[in-house]
N, C-alpha and C positions, 0 to 999 in steps of 0.2 A: 286319834293318835294314841299309841301305846305309852303308858306312863312308864317312867324309868324302872319301876319295880312292881309290876303288876302281879299280885299274888294269885296263885291258882291252886285251890285245894285239890289234893289228890294227884298232883303231877308226879309222874314216875317215868322210869325208862326200863326197857327190857333187860334181861340178864346178859344179852349179847353186847351191851355197851361197854366202851372202854372203861378202865379202872377209875378214871376221874369222875365218873357219874355213878358209880355203884351205890353210894348212899344218898343219891338224889331223890328225895321225896318231899311232898308238900312244899315245893320250892317256888320259884318265880321265873317267868320269862321277862327279860328286860332288854333294854336297848343299850348299846355301847358304842363309843366312837373308836374307830380303827383307822388305819391307813387306807382302807377301802370304803370309808364312810361309815355311817351309822348302821349297825347290824343288830339282829336279834340274837340274844344268848340265853343260856340257862343261868340260874342263880350263881353259878361259879365262874361265869365269863366264857364258857365253852360256846363257840359259834354254832348257830343253827343254820340249816340249809333247806332248799327246796329243789324239787326234781322236775324238769321240764316234761317228762313222760307221764307225770301224774295228771289226772283230769280234776277238775274242780270237785273237791270233796271225795276224791278216790286215790288211795295210795297204790301205785303199781310197782313199788319196790318191795319184793318179797324174796324169800330164800337167800341165795348167796348175796344178793344185793343188799338185804337187810342186815347181813353180818357185817358188810363193809360200811353201810350207812344206817346205823341203828335208828329206828323211828323213836320219836319222843312220845312214849305211850302214856296213857292216863290210867290212874287207878280206878277201880269200880266205884261208881257214884260220883265221879268228877262232873263238874258243871261247866258248861260252855259260858263264854263271856261275849262282849260286843264284837271284838275282832278275832278272838280265839274260839275255835269250834272243835268238835270231835268228829273224827272219821273212823268208820268201822273197817278194820283190816281183815284180809282173807282168813287169818288165824283166829279171828274173833276178838282180838284186842282193840281197844280204843286208842287212837293216835291224835295228838294235838295238831291242829292246823291254823295257820294265820292267814286271814282273809281267803279261806277255802283251800289254801295250799298246805298239804301235810308237811310237817317239820321233821328233820333228821339231824343226827350228829354225823361226823365224818371220823372213821377210826383212825385216820392219819393225824388228826389234831391231838396233840399230846398235853397242851397246857392252855390255860385261859389266854385268850387273845390270838391263838393260832387260827389261820384262815386258809390252810393249805388245800382244802377241797373246793375252793371257789373256781369255777370254770372247768372242773374235772369233766373229761369227756364231751365238753361243750353243752352238757345238760344239767350240771349241778351248780347252784348259785347261793350265795349268802342270802339269808332271809333278811329282808329290809322292810322298813315301815313303808 
């Protein structure tokens, strides 16, 4: 089970992420209670999502998809944990994954606690423990 504030050294996001995450570095992935149940968020409470079209340990969200759904990327030298692993992206970046599922932000979420990307296109879902 993911602890409520699991520290991940080197956690960062790409430049394509929304403004709320621009200074996000050396943060945490934590769990948070919402109206949709317990979900995974970044240190600031921004919801994290998974994509049904990803394969275990493989991100299939690139290009325009990654602009809309910015991947939660890891800084060089970041170390995986029990439930958090690293996935190599097509652009060479490393992306955090939870239980093998790559993690993303949704550009439509504007503030902590927003979960507007859940169910989008029938293939995007809130990341849950």
